[in-house]
C-alpha positions as CSV (number, residue, x, y, z in Angstrom):
1,M,24.8,6.4,37.0
2,T,27.0,3.8,38.4
3,H,26.9,0.1,37.5
4,P,27.5,-2.8,40.0
5,D,30.9,-4.5,39.6
6,N,29.0,-7.7,39.1
7,L,27.0,-6.5,36.2
8,S,28.4,-9.1,33.7
9,Q,27.5,-11.9,36.2
10,I,23.9,-10.6,36.5
11,C,23.7,-10.2,32.7
12,E,24.9,-13.9,32.3
13,T,22.5,-15.2,35.0
14,T,19.4,-13.3,33.5
15,R,20.3,-13.9,29.7
16,P,18.1,-17.1,29.4
17,A,15.1,-15.2,30.5
18,W,15.3,-12.4,27.8
19,S,17.1,-14.1,25.1
20,T,14.2,-15.0,22.9
21,V,15.0,-13.6,19.5
22,A,17.4,-16.3,18.6
23,D,15.0,-18.9,19.7
24,M,12.2,-17.7,17.5
25,S,11.1,-20.2,14.7
26,T,9.2,-17.7,12.5
27,P,11.4,-16.5,9.7
28,A,11.7,-12.8,9.4
29,P,9.5,-11.3,6.5
30,H,11.0,-10.6,3.3
31,P,10.9,-7.0,2.1
32,A,8.1,-6.4,-0.6
33,T,9.2,-6.2,-4.1
34,P,9.0,-2.7,-5.4
35,T,6.2,-2.1,-8.0
36,A,7.1,0.1,-10.9
37,M,4.6,3.0,-10.5
38,T,4.6,6.6,-11.7
39,T,2.4,9.7,-11.3
40,R,0.7,11.7,-13.9
41,S,-1.2,14.9,-13.8
42,W,-4.4,15.8,-15.7
43,Y,-7.0,18.6,-15.0
44,M,-10.7,17.9,-14.4
45,S,-13.5,19.8,-12.8
46,R,-13.4,19.8,-8.9
47,Q,-16.8,18.0,-8.7
48,L,-15.5,15.1,-10.9
49,A,-12.1,14.9,-9.0
50,D,-14.3,14.7,-5.8
51,L,-16.5,12.0,-7.1
52,L,-13.5,10.0,-8.3
53,A,-11.7,10.4,-4.9
54,D,-14.9,9.3,-3.1
55,M,-15.3,6.3,-5.4
56,I,-11.9,5.2,-4.9
57,S,-12.2,5.6,-1.2
58,D,-15.3,3.6,-1.1
59,L,-13.6,0.8,-3.2
60,H,-10.7,0.9,-0.7
61,F,-13.0,0.5,2.3
62,R,-15.2,-2.3,0.7
63,T,-12.3,-4.3,-0.6
64,R,-9.5,-3.4,1.8
65,R,-7.2,-3.1,-1.3
66,P,-4.7,-0.2,-1.6
67,K,-6.0,2.8,-3.2
68,H,-3.6,2.6,-6.1
69,E,-5.1,-0.8,-6.8
70,C,-8.6,0.5,-6.7
71,L,-7.7,3.4,-9.1
72,S,-5.9,1.0,-11.5
73,A,-9.1,-1.2,-11.6
74,A,-11.3,1.8,-12.3
75,V,-8.9,2.8,-15.1
76,A,-8.8,-0.8,-16.6
77,V,-12.7,-0.6,-16.7
78,A,-12.5,2.6,-18.6
79,L,-9.9,1.3,-20.9
80,D,-12.3,-1.6,-21.7
81,H,-15.0,0.8,-22.7
82,E,-12.9,3.1,-24.9
83,A,-15.2,3.0,-27.8
84,E,-18.1,4.1,-25.6
85,I,-16.0,7.0,-24.3
86,V,-15.0,8.1,-27.8
87,A,-18.8,7.9,-28.8
88,M,-19.7,10.0,-25.7
89,L,-17.1,12.5,-26.7
90,G,-18.4,12.6,-30.4
91,G,-15.1,11.2,-31.8
92,E,-14.7,8.6,-34.5
93,A,-14.3,5.0,-33.9
94,R,-11.1,3.2,-34.8
């Protein structure tokens, strides 16, 4: 492919029409601050794992929050009810 000899002249002539990035007044978004997260692995019945996954997906679609936040909220509720969980499992209260 060959370019016309007057390519630089054409570029200078059309530059104002396509040079919009420098003229934008909206600042560029800042990158998200990384959150310290980790993964853990526990075993549970397939039925319970499916129910948990369904609940987290439902929370995600109802709240439009990320699934990791939905799971964190569910675990936080469970942590608030630790004594009830211990009683359900037949353990001793603290």
